[in-house]
C-alpha positions as CSV (number, residue, x, y, z in Angstrom):
1,M,245.8,163.4,23.9
2,A,242.1,162.9,24.5
3,D,240.7,159.9,22.1
4,S,237.4,160.5,23.5
5,L,234.1,162.9,23.1
6,V,231.5,162.9,25.6
7,I,228.7,164.8,25.6
8,V,226.4,165.8,28.4
9,E,223.2,168.3,28.4
10,S,225.3,171.5,30.3
11,P,228.1,173.2,30.8
12,A,228.1,172.2,34.9
13,K,227.5,169.1,34.1
14,A,230.3,169.0,31.8
15,K,232.7,170.8,33.8
16,T,231.9,168.5,37.1
17,I,232.7,165.0,35.1
18,G,235.5,166.3,33.0
19,K,237.5,166.7,36.4
20,Y,236.8,162.8,37.1
21,L,237.6,161.7,33.5
22,G,240.9,163.3,33.4
23,S,243.0,164.4,29.9
24,K,241.8,161.5,27.6
25,F,238.3,162.1,27.1
26,I,236.9,165.9,25.9
27,V,233.6,166.7,27.9
28,K,231.1,169.0,25.9
29,A,227.8,170.3,26.6
30,S,224.9,170.3,23.9
31,M,222.7,172.8,25.5
32,G,219.5,170.1,25.4
33,H,217.9,169.4,22.3
34,V,219.8,169.9,19.8
35,R,217.2,169.0,16.9
36,D,212.9,169.2,17.5
37,L,210.2,169.3,15.6
38,P,209.7,172.9,13.8
39,K,207.5,175.8,15.0
40,S,206.1,177.1,12.0
41,Q,204.2,173.6,11.3
42,I,202.9,170.8,13.1
43,G,206.1,168.5,11.3
44,V,204.5,165.2,11.8
45,E,203.7,163.5,9.2
46,V,200.0,161.8,9.9
47,E,199.4,159.6,7.2
48,N,203.4,158.1,6.8
49,D,202.9,156.7,10.5
50,F,203.0,159.9,12.0
51,N,207.1,160.7,11.0
52,P,208.7,163.1,12.7
53,K,210.4,165.6,10.6
54,Y,212.7,167.2,13.2
55,I,215.1,170.3,12.1
56,T,218.4,171.7,13.9
57,I,216.5,174.0,16.8
58,R,217.5,177.6,16.1
59,G,220.7,178.9,17.6
60,K,221.9,175.4,18.1
61,G,224.1,175.2,14.5
62,S,227.3,176.8,16.3
63,I,226.8,174.1,18.9
64,L,226.2,171.6,16.8
65,K,229.5,172.3,14.7
66,E,231.7,172.6,17.2
67,L,230.5,169.2,18.5
68,K,231.1,168.0,14.8
69,D,234.2,169.4,14.3
70,A,235.2,167.9,18.2
71,S,233.7,164.8,17.0
72,K,236.3,163.9,13.7
73,K,239.1,164.4,16.2
74,V,238.8,161.5,18.6
75,K,238.3,157.6,18.2
76,K,235.0,157.0,20.4
77,I,231.9,159.6,21.3
78,Y,230.1,158.8,24.7
79,L,226.5,160.5,24.8
80,A,225.7,161.0,28.4
81,A,222.5,162.7,28.8
82,D,220.4,162.3,31.8
83,P,219.0,158.9,32.8
84,D,215.4,159.1,31.1
85,R,213.4,159.6,28.0
86,E,214.2,162.8,27.2
87,G,218.1,162.4,27.7
88,E,217.9,159.2,25.5
89,A,216.1,161.1,22.9
90,I,218.8,163.6,23.3
91,A,221.3,161.2,22.9
92,W,219.4,159.0,19.9
93,H,219.2,162.9,18.5
94,L,222.9,164.0,18.8
95,A,223.5,160.3,17.4
96,H,221.7,161.7,13.8
97,A,223.2,165.1,14.2
98,L,227.0,163.5,14.1
99,D,226.0,160.6,12.0
100,M,226.8,157.9,14.3
101,D,226.0,154.1,14.2
102,E,222.8,153.8,16.4
103,T,224.1,150.0,17.1
104,E,227.3,151.4,18.9
105,T,227.8,151.1,22.3
106,C,227.9,155.2,23.2
107,R,225.0,155.6,25.5
108,V,226.9,155.9,29.1
109,V,224.0,156.9,32.6
110,F,224.4,157.5,35.7
111,N,222.0,158.4,38.9
112,E,224.4,160.4,40.5
113,I,227.6,162.6,39.4
114,T,229.8,161.2,42.0
115,K,233.5,160.4,40.4
116,E,233.1,156.9,41.8
117,A,229.0,156.2,39.9
118,V,230.9,158.2,36.6
119,K,233.7,155.9,36.3
120,D,231.6,152.8,36.8
121,A,229.3,154.0,34.3
122,F,232.1,154.2,31.3
123,K,233.2,151.0,32.2
124,T,229.1,149.5,30.9
125,P,228.4,151.7,27.6
126,R,225.1,150.3,26.5
127,K,223.2,151.3,23.1
128,I,220.4,153.7,22.2
129,N,217.4,152.5,24.2
130,M,215.0,152.5,21.2
131,D,212.1,152.1,23.4
132,L,212.9,154.9,25.7
133,V,213.3,157.1,22.2
134,N,210.2,156.1,21.2
135,A,208.1,156.7,24.3
136,Q,209.4,159.9,24.4
137,Q,208.6,160.6,20.7
138,A,205.1,159.6,20.9
139,R,204.7,162.2,24.0
140,R,206.5,164.7,21.8
141,I,204.4,164.0,18.9
142,L,200.9,163.6,20.7
143,D,201.3,166.8,22.3
144,R,202.1,168.7,19.1
145,L,199.1,166.9,17.3
146,V,197.0,168.1,20.0
147,G,198.7,171.8,20.5
148,Y,198.7,172.2,16.4
149,K,195.5,170.9,15.8
150,I,193.1,172.4,18.7
151,S,194.9,175.5,19.4
152,P,194.3,177.1,15.7
153,L,190.4,176.4,16.5
154,L,190.6,178.6,19.8
155,W,193.0,181.1,18.1
156,K,189.7,181.2,15.6
157,K,187.1,181.2,17.6
158,V,188.1,182.8,21.0
159,K,190.7,184.5,21.3
160,K,194.6,184.6,19.5
161,G,197.5,183.5,21.4
162,L,195.4,180.5,22.9
163,S,196.6,176.9,23.5
164,A,195.5,173.9,24.4
165,G,197.4,170.7,25.9
166,R,196.8,167.2,27.2
167,V,198.1,167.6,30.7
168,Q,197.7,171.7,30.8
169,S,193.9,171.3,30.1
170,V,193.2,168.2,32.5
171,A,195.2,170.8,35.4
172,V,193.2,173.6,34.2
173,K,189.8,171.5,34.4
174,I,190.7,170.3,38.2
175,I,191.4,173.8,39.2
176,L,187.7,175.0,37.8
177,D,186.1,172.2,39.0
178,R,186.9,172.7,42.6
179,E,186.2,176.4,41.8
180,N,182.4,174.8,41.0
181,E,182.5,173.0,44.2
182,I,183.4,175.9,46.3
183,S,180.8,178.5,44.5
184,E,178.0,175.7,45.2
185,F,179.3,174.4,48.6
186,V,176.1,175.3,51.6
187,P,177.7,175.6,54.8
188,E,175.8,173.9,57.1
189,E,175.6,174.9,61.3
190,Y,177.7,172.8,63.7
191,W,178.4,173.3,67.4
192,S,181.2,171.9,69.7
193,I,181.4,172.6,73.5
194,T,184.9,172.9,75.1
195,A,185.4,172.3,79.0
196,K,189.2,174.0,80.4
197,L,189.5,171.2,83.5
198,K,192.1,171.7,86.0
199,I,194.1,168.9,88.3
200,K,195.9,170.2,90.9
201,E,197.9,172.7,89.0
202,S,197.3,171.0,85.1
203,I,195.1,172.5,82.7
204,F,193.7,170.6,80.1
205,E,190.7,171.0,77.9
206,A,188.1,168.1,77.2
207,K,185.5,168.2,74.1
208,F,181.5,167.3,74.2
209,H,181.0,163.5,73.2
210,H,178.5,161.7,74.6
211,Y,175.0,162.8,76.2
212,K,172.7,160.2,78.0
213,G,174.7,157.6,76.6
214,E,174.8,158.8,73.0
215,K,177.4,160.0,70.5
216,L,175.6,163.2,69.7
217,E,176.1,165.8,67.0
218,L,175.7,169.0,67.6
219,T,173.8,170.8,65.3
220,N,172.2,173.9,66.6
221,E,172.2,176.1,69.5
222,A,168.9,174.4,71.1
223,Q,171.1,171.2,72.1
224,V,173.8,172.9,72.8
225,N,171.5,175.1,75.5
226,E,170.1,171.8,76.8
227,I,173.3,170.2,77.6
228,L,174.9,173.0,79.3
229,K,171.5,173.5,81.6
230,S,172.4,169.8,82.5
231,I,176.2,170.0,83.6
232,E,175.3,173.6,85.0
233,G,176.8,173.1,88.4
234,A,177.5,169.7,87.8
235,K,180.9,167.6,88.8
236,F,183.6,166.4,86.9
237,N,185.0,163.2,87.5
238,V,187.3,160.8,84.9
239,T,185.5,157.6,84.4
240,N,188.1,156.0,81.9
241,V,191.4,156.0,81.1
242,K,193.0,154.3,78.2
243,E,196.3,154.6,77.3
244,K,198.1,152.6,74.1
245,E,201.5,152.5,72.1
246,R,201.5,153.7,68.6
247,L,204.1,153.7,66.6
248,R,204.9,156.5,63.9
249,H,206.8,155.6,60.7
250,P,208.9,157.7,58.9
251,A,207.9,159.0,55.0
252,A,209.7,157.5,52.0
253,P,212.8,159.6,50.4
254,F,211.6,162.1,48.1
255,T,210.4,161.4,44.5
256,T,210.4,164.6,42.0
257,S,206.9,164.8,43.1
258,S,206.9,164.6,47.1
259,L,210.0,167.2,46.8
260,Q,208.1,169.4,44.8
261,Q,205.1,169.2,47.4
262,E,207.5,169.3,50.7
263,A,209.6,172.3,49.2
264,A,205.8,174.2,48.5
265,R,205.0,173.6,52.0
266,K,208.4,174.0,53.8
267,L,210.4,176.5,51.8
268,N,207.8,178.1,49.9
269,F,209.1,177.2,46.5
270,R,207.5,176.8,43.7
271,A,207.5,173.6,41.6
272,A,209.8,175.5,38.8
273,K,212.2,176.6,41.0
274,T,212.2,173.2,43.1
275,M,213.3,171.8,40.2
276,S,216.1,174.3,39.0
277,V,217.7,174.5,42.4
278,A,217.7,170.8,42.0
279,Q,219.1,170.5,38.9
280,Q,222.5,173.0,40.1
281,L,222.6,170.3,43.3
282,Y,222.6,167.2,40.9
283,E,224.9,169.1,38.4
284,G,227.9,169.2,41.1
285,V,228.8,172.3,43.2
286,D,232.5,173.3,43.8
287,L,233.3,171.6,47.3
288,G,237.1,173.3,47.3
289,K,239.5,170.3,48.3
290,E,237.0,168.0,47.6
291,G,236.6,169.1,44.2
292,T,233.3,169.5,42.4
293,V,230.5,167.1,43.5
294,G,226.9,166.5,42.4
295,L,225.2,166.6,46.0
296,I,222.0,164.7,45.0
297,T,221.4,162.1,43.1
298,Y,219.2,162.1,40.0
299,M,215.6,164.4,40.6
300,R,213.2,163.4,38.0
301,T,212.4,159.7,39.4
302,D,209.1,158.4,41.3
303,S,211.0,155.8,42.2
304,T,211.6,155.1,46.1
305,R,213.9,152.5,45.8
306,I,217.3,153.4,47.7
307,A,221.0,151.4,46.8
308,V,222.3,149.0,49.4
309,S,225.9,151.1,49.3
310,A,223.3,154.4,50.3
311,Q,221.5,152.8,53.2
312,E,224.5,151.3,54.7
313,E,226.2,154.4,54.8
314,A,223.2,156.0,56.5
315,K,223.2,153.2,58.9
316,E,226.8,154.5,59.7
317,F,226.2,158.3,60.5
318,I,223.5,157.6,62.4
319,V,224.5,154.8,64.6
320,G,227.8,156.8,65.1
321,K,225.8,160.6,65.7
322,Y,222.2,159.8,67.2
323,G,223.1,155.6,68.4
324,E,222.0,152.3,68.0
325,T,218.5,152.8,68.9
326,Y,217.9,155.7,66.2
327,A,218.8,152.2,63.3
328,P,216.1,149.8,62.6
329,E,217.1,146.5,62.9
330,T,216.9,146.1,58.9
331,P,217.5,148.6,56.2
332,R,214.0,150.3,55.2
333,Q,212.6,149.1,51.8
334,Y,209.8,151.9,50.4
335,S,207.7,150.1,48.0
336,K,206.6,151.9,44.9
337,K,203.7,154.4,44.4
338,A,202.6,154.3,41.3
339,A,202.3,150.9,39.2
340,N,204.5,152.5,36.7
341,A,207.3,154.1,38.9
342,Q,210.5,153.8,37.1
343,E,212.5,151.5,39.7
344,A,216.2,151.6,37.2
345,H,215.6,155.0,39.5
346,E,216.7,155.6,43.1
347,A,214.6,158.0,45.0
348,I,215.8,161.5,45.4
349,R,218.8,161.5,48.1
350,P,222.3,162.9,49.0
351,T,225.1,161.4,47.1
352,S,226.3,160.9,50.4
353,A,224.7,160.4,53.5
354,L,227.8,161.6,55.1
355,R,228.0,165.2,54.0
356,D,225.6,166.6,56.3
357,P,224.0,170.4,55.3
358,D,226.5,172.2,57.5
359,S,229.8,171.1,55.6
360,V,228.2,172.2,52.8
361,K,226.6,175.4,53.6
362,A,229.6,177.7,52.8
363,V,230.2,176.6,49.4
364,T,226.1,176.9,48.8
365,T,223.6,179.6,47.6
366,R,220.9,179.9,50.0
367,D,218.8,178.3,48.1
368,Q,220.8,175.0,47.4
369,F,221.7,175.0,51.5
370,R,217.6,174.6,52.0
371,L,216.9,172.4,49.4
372,Y,219.6,170.1,50.2
373,K,219.0,170.3,53.9
374,L,215.6,169.4,52.8
375,I,216.5,166.0,50.8
376,W,219.1,165.6,53.3
377,E,217.5,165.2,56.5
378,R,213.9,163.4,54.5
379,F,216.7,160.6,53.4
380,M,218.2,160.5,57.0
381,A,214.9,160.5,58.4
382,S,213.5,157.8,55.5
383,Q,216.7,155.0,57.0
384,M,215.8,155.6,60.9
385,S,214.0,153.6,63.6
386,S,210.2,154.4,64.6
387,A,209.2,157.2,66.9
388,I,206.9,155.6,69.8
389,L,204.6,157.8,71.2
390,D,202.3,157.0,74.1
391,T,198.8,158.3,73.3
392,L,195.8,158.9,76.1
393,S,192.0,158.8,75.5
394,V,190.4,160.2,78.6
395,D,186.2,160.3,79.3
396,I,185.1,162.8,81.9
397,A,181.3,162.8,83.0
398,A,179.1,165.6,84.3
399,E,176.0,164.2,85.1
400,E,174.4,162.9,81.5
401,T,177.2,164.5,79.4
402,T,180.7,162.5,78.5
403,F,183.7,164.9,77.8
404,R,186.9,163.4,76.4
405,A,190.4,164.6,76.4
406,V,192.8,162.7,73.8
407,G,196.3,163.3,74.1
408,S,200.1,162.3,73.7
409,K,203.5,162.4,74.1
410,I,206.6,161.1,72.7
411,R,208.5,158.6,74.7
412,F,211.0,157.8,72.1
413,P,211.5,160.4,69.1
414,G,213.4,158.1,66.6
415,F,213.3,159.8,63.2
416,M,211.7,162.5,64.6
417,K,214.9,164.0,65.7
418,V,215.6,164.5,62.1
419,Y,212.6,165.6,59.9
420,V,208.6,165.3,60.2
421,E,206.8,165.8,57.3
422,G,204.9,168.5,56.6
423,N,201.2,168.3,55.6
424,D,198.6,170.3,52.8
425,D,196.8,171.1,55.4
426,G,199.6,173.6,57.1
427,T,198.9,172.1,60.7
428,T,200.9,171.1,63.1
429,D,202.0,167.5,64.2
430,E,202.4,169.1,68.0
431,D,201.1,166.5,70.5
432,K,198.4,167.8,73.3
433,F,200.0,167.4,76.6
434,L,197.6,166.3,79.3
435,P,198.5,165.4,82.6
436,P,198.7,162.3,84.5
437,L,195.0,161.1,85.0
438,K,193.2,157.7,86.7
439,S,189.6,156.9,86.5
440,G,188.3,158.6,89.8
441,D,190.3,162.1,90.0
442,K,187.6,164.9,90.6
443,L,188.3,167.5,88.2
444,K,187.8,171.4,88.9
445,T,186.0,173.3,86.2
446,E,187.4,176.2,85.4
447,A,185.2,177.3,82.2
448,I,182.4,175.9,79.7
449,D,182.8,177.2,75.9
450,P,180.1,176.2,73.5
451,K,180.9,177.8,70.5
452,Q,179.1,177.7,66.5
453,H,181.0,176.6,63.7
454,F,179.8,176.8,59.8
455,T,181.4,173.8,57.5
456,Q,183.6,175.0,55.3
457,P,184.0,174.4,51.3
458,P,187.2,172.0,50.0
459,P,189.9,174.8,50.0
460,R,191.6,175.6,46.5
461,Y,194.5,174.3,45.2
462,T,198.0,175.2,45.9
463,E,201.1,174.1,43.5
464,A,201.4,170.8,46.3
465,R,198.1,170.4,46.0
466,L,197.4,170.3,42.5
467,V,201.0,167.9,42.2
468,K,199.4,165.5,44.6
469,T,196.2,165.6,42.7
470,L,198.1,165.3,39.0
471,E,200.3,162.3,41.2
472,E,197.4,160.7,42.3
473,L,195.1,160.6,39.0
474,G,198.2,159.4,37.0
475,I,198.4,162.5,35.0
476,G,202.0,163.6,33.2
477,R,205.2,162.3,34.5
478,P,207.5,163.4,37.5
479,S,209.3,165.8,34.7
480,T,205.7,167.2,33.7
481,Y,204.4,169.3,36.6
482,A,206.5,172.6,36.9
483,P,206.6,173.6,33.4
484,T,202.7,172.1,33.2
485,L,201.8,174.8,36.0
486,E,204.2,177.8,34.6
487,T,202.3,177.1,31.2
488,I,198.4,177.6,32.6
489,Q,199.3,180.8,34.0
490,K,201.3,182.2,31.5
491,R,198.5,181.5,29.0
492,G,196.0,183.1,31.3
493,Y,193.7,180.4,32.3
494,V,194.3,180.9,35.8
495,A,195.7,183.3,38.4
496,I,197.3,183.2,41.5
497,E,196.0,184.5,44.8
498,E,197.4,184.2,48.3
499,K,199.3,181.3,47.2
500,K,196.4,179.5,45.5
501,F,194.9,178.9,41.8
502,M,192.2,180.3,40.8
503,P,190.6,180.0,37.0
504,T,190.1,182.7,34.9
505,E,187.2,183.6,32.5
506,L,189.7,182.7,29.6
507,G,190.3,179.6,31.5
508,E,186.9,179.0,32.0
509,L,186.1,179.6,28.3
510,V,188.1,177.3,26.7
511,I,187.6,174.4,29.1
512,E,184.1,174.9,28.3
513,Q,184.6,174.5,24.4
514,M,186.8,172.0,25.0
515,E,184.6,170.0,26.8
516,Q,181.9,170.2,24.3
517,F,183.9,169.0,21.5
518,F,186.8,167.2,22.9
519,P,185.9,165.6,25.8
520,E,188.7,162.4,26.1
521,I,191.6,165.4,25.9
522,L,189.8,166.4,29.5
523,N,189.4,162.9,30.7
524,A,191.8,162.4,33.7
525,E,191.2,158.8,32.8
526,F,191.8,158.6,29.9
527,T,194.9,161.2,30.3
528,A,196.1,158.7,32.6
529,N,195.8,155.5,30.3
530,M,197.2,157.6,27.6
531,E,200.4,157.8,30.2
532,G,200.0,153.7,30.5
533,N,200.2,153.3,26.6
534,L,203.4,155.4,26.7
535,D,205.1,153.5,29.7
536,H,204.1,150.1,27.6
537,V,206.1,152.0,25.0
538,E,209.3,152.7,27.1
539,E,208.7,149.0,28.1
540,G,209.1,147.3,24.7
541,S,205.7,146.0,24.7
542,E,203.6,148.5,22.8
543,D,204.1,149.9,19.4
544,W,204.3,153.7,19.7
545,V,202.6,154.4,15.9
546,K,199.9,152.3,17.1
547,V,199.5,154.5,19.9
548,L,199.4,157.3,18.3
549,S,197.1,156.2,15.6
550,D,194.6,154.7,18.2
551,F,194.1,158.3,19.9
552,Y,194.0,159.6,16.5
553,E,191.4,157.3,14.8
554,T,188.8,159.3,17.3
555,F,190.4,163.0,17.2
556,E,190.3,163.5,13.7
557,K,186.5,162.9,13.8
558,R,186.6,165.1,17.3
559,L,188.0,168.2,14.7
560,E,185.9,168.0,11.6
561,V,183.1,168.5,14.0
562,A,184.6,171.4,16.1
563,E,185.7,173.4,12.6
564,E,182.0,172.9,12.0
565,E,180.0,173.3,15.4
566,M,182.5,175.6,17.2
567,K,180.7,179.1,17.7
568,E,183.0,182.3,17.4
569,I,183.0,183.6,21.3
570,E,183.8,187.6,22.0
571,I,185.7,188.5,25.0
572,E,184.9,191.8,26.0
573,D,187.1,193.5,28.9
574,E,185.2,195.3,32.0
575,V,185.6,199.0,31.6
576,S,186.7,200.1,34.8
577,D,185.7,204.0,35.9
578,E,189.7,205.4,36.0
579,I,190.7,207.4,32.6
580,C,193.9,206.7,31.3
581,E,196.1,210.0,32.2
582,K,198.2,209.3,29.0
583,C,195.6,209.0,26.4
584,G,192.2,210.1,28.0
585,R,190.7,206.5,27.3
586,H,189.3,204.1,29.8
587,L,191.3,202.0,31.8
588,V,190.2,198.1,31.5
589,Y,190.8,195.0,33.7
590,K,192.9,192.5,32.1
591,L,194.7,189.6,33.8
592,G,197.9,189.0,34.1
593,R,199.5,185.6,35.6
594,F,199.3,187.4,39.3
595,G,196.2,188.3,39.1
596,K,194.2,191.2,37.9
597,F,195.8,195.1,36.6
598,L,194.2,197.9,34.9
599,A,195.4,198.4,31.0
600,C,194.6,201.5,28.5
601,S,191.2,200.4,26.7
602,G,193.2,201.8,23.5
603,F,196.3,199.3,23.1
604,P,198.1,199.0,20.9
605,D,198.3,202.9,20.6
606,C,198.5,203.0,24.2
607,R,200.3,200.3,26.1
608,N,199.9,202.3,29.5
609,T,199.3,200.1,32.5
610,K,198.7,200.3,36.5
611,P,198.3,197.7,39.2
612,I,195.1,197.7,40.7
613,I,195.5,199.3,44.7
614,K,193.9,197.8,46.9
615,D,193.1,200.5,50.3
616,I,193.2,198.0,53.5
617,G,191.8,200.6,55.5
618,V,194.9,202.1,57.7
619,P,196.5,205.1,57.5
620,C,200.0,205.4,56.8
621,P,202.7,205.3,60.2
622,K,205.1,207.2,59.0
623,C,203.4,209.7,56.8
624,S,200.4,212.0,58.0
625,D,198.1,211.9,54.6
626,G,199.0,208.3,53.4
627,H,196.8,205.3,53.9
628,V,198.4,201.8,53.4
629,V,197.3,199.9,50.1
630,E,197.8,196.6,49.1
631,R,200.6,195.8,45.8
632,R,202.2,193.4,43.9
633,S,206.0,193.0,43.5
634,K,207.4,192.5,39.9
635,K,207.2,188.4,41.0
636,G,203.5,188.5,41.9
637,R,204.6,189.0,45.8
638,V,202.7,191.2,48.1
639,F,203.6,193.7,49.7
640,Y,202.4,196.7,51.5
641,G,202.7,200.5,51.1
642,C,201.6,203.8,51.5
643,D,199.6,205.3,48.5
644,R,202.1,208.8,48.5
645,Y,204.7,206.7,47.0
646,P,207.3,207.9,45.9
647,E,206.7,211.1,48.2
648,C,206.3,208.5,50.9
649,D,208.8,205.1,51.5
650,F,206.6,203.6,53.8
651,V,207.1,199.2,52.7
652,S,206.2,196.4,55.0
653,W,205.7,192.5,53.5
654,D,203.7,191.9,56.6
655,R,200.1,193.4,56.5
656,P,199.4,195.9,58.7
657,S,196.6,195.9,61.1
658,T,193.8,198.4,61.3
659,K,194.0,198.4,65.2
660,P,196.7,199.7,67.0
661,C,199.1,198.4,69.6
662,P,196.9,198.8,73.3
663,K,200.7,199.8,74.4
664,C,201.8,202.3,72.6
665,E,199.6,203.0,70.1
666,S,202.1,202.2,67.4
667,M,201.4,200.5,64.4
668,L,200.3,196.2,64.9
669,I,201.3,193.8,61.5
670,E,200.1,190.6,61.0
671,K,202.6,187.6,61.7
672,R,201.9,184.0,60.1
673,N,203.2,180.5,60.6
674,K,201.9,176.9,60.6
675,K,201.5,177.3,63.9
676,G,198.6,180.1,63.7
677,A,198.8,183.8,63.0
678,K,199.9,186.4,65.6
679,L,199.8,190.8,66.2
680,Q,202.8,192.4,66.8
681,C,203.7,196.1,67.4
682,T,206.1,197.5,65.2
683,A,207.5,199.4,68.6
684,C,207.1,197.7,71.6
685,D,207.3,194.1,72.7
686,H,203.4,193.3,72.8
687,V,202.0,190.2,71.2
688,E,198.5,189.1,70.8
689,L,197.2,185.9,68.7
690,I,194.5,186.5,66.0
691,E,191.3,184.0,66.7
692,E,190.9,182.7,63.4
693,N,187.7,180.1,62.5
694,D,189.2,176.7,63.6
695,D,187.4,175.1,60.4
696,A,189.2,177.1,57.5
697,S,190.9,174.3,55.6
698,D,194.1,176.0,54.1
699,E,197.6,175.2,53.2
């Protein structure tokens, strides 16, 4: 008969660890928090040391009753929520709800859900860590004060339904500041000259570098014409060859932030989806004979530390599969990126390096498999030898002009055998090949290509780039990024166009008011310092009430001024030329989570809405009367279909080209990946590359 009750957050986690603990333990799930601040009021007694008034969350009464009934039948209760501030707070709330003694050794934590880790954790239970609880309480109360004090002001002065938050407001301001940079950007002209050269049967490219002994920036066509004239008919000879060996080191294993960034780049996952799938991998997957096992360690971490046992297991796999040269002499250790990184945690890694992705493919969903593969490969690469590259720099003279060709080749792949980190610009890491060259070699000129360019504005933020920026600025914690990005879209402060964030008019208005009356909330340094203060609370070196008191002293004065001086703003919808087919009123432009759409101006009497259809100028290939238009799916993904739908059901995820196939006159579609873009025929084997601006910085 069971004599112990174990409480975790989720049924999946309960199922996994229940199998490890055996019949003497009852394992139940609290389904997350059971108590929280009330939604109907601020729920914080500011004058009484910010005392929070917690209530049972609506819908959790039956769960709490079940846990209380189970607790009466056992001698011991263990609280095994996740190993972070939030998990510690959940454990503390459960202890209060079940009338447990806070000083009791009831708290059990583990960074991975494997049989060995779980059983070890139950050998050494500890007391609830009130420093962690107070850090979570301070954040919760701080966010409640900001949200419940500023939001009513925005409702009254700007528009109903708005909200303000510390991290979300800074995120919107970052996006807005970038948009302002883009709109104010003045392009500058510059030129390049590329020589296509040949030696024996090999053709390679060299770029203009020097003229008359000086490095010259080409800024206009006159300069280019002068150089072209000077090298007309000139002989191209190799004058200098420099060879170097370069080591390339692997990236550190994943933290929460770097996992979200890489999953966005390589898997096209939103931050929220990455965290959801990672949670599934952490809580456990049924592996058949092996039972239910957590496949990865805890996924909310900013540490890059790796356990010695995991490093030893990784080395065993690497040596066995790739050989001794692929494992470094001493295991790699990575320094923590942030000063406030929680080194008690590990990096995100597979719970067993020996469990390669192919071994779990049959028992995981497509998304689980892809994310697990990414985590496994990143971890294994982080424990492998550096790659060795041979780099070559070649100077080529043509009269008084010097061209330079740079290339490299991989001598030893090392970690690159398994994994290469992505980057924010969507460029590839493929090395340019150069033929064997030596000083004095004479080269044949195949072509000289002068090209005009214009500098490009900084790119808009994708999720990956925004998460990286928030992390670099020290804003928020690993667990806050995904919900923050979801919130600013739901509130209509930003929209996503072509996977990039754009501020909306509403977002601009809210930030304008916040900048005027609550500048500290939008100050990235202030927000980062507040995160530091919360970390000090967690460490036990700062009192949580003092942190809140210091903040509220200035904040309260700001509120009084805003209440008096903030002017009411009337937001008028832009009226379109289209008429509502249901009631005859004009349709107006509205902004939703995935961009603009049309809605009836008679709302709420008439709730008619329509997507904004964008004709791309291509006749429908399936019917003779229709045109291809751009549409959006319910999840916001762009696709292309006939404007005569449902009469014509033509649909394509790829954008059709305005020009037909030169071989068979069928439709060409655009195919894009990190290597570039191409046009591909839908009927024959014709493929052609799309020439794009070299300088367009994209992700």
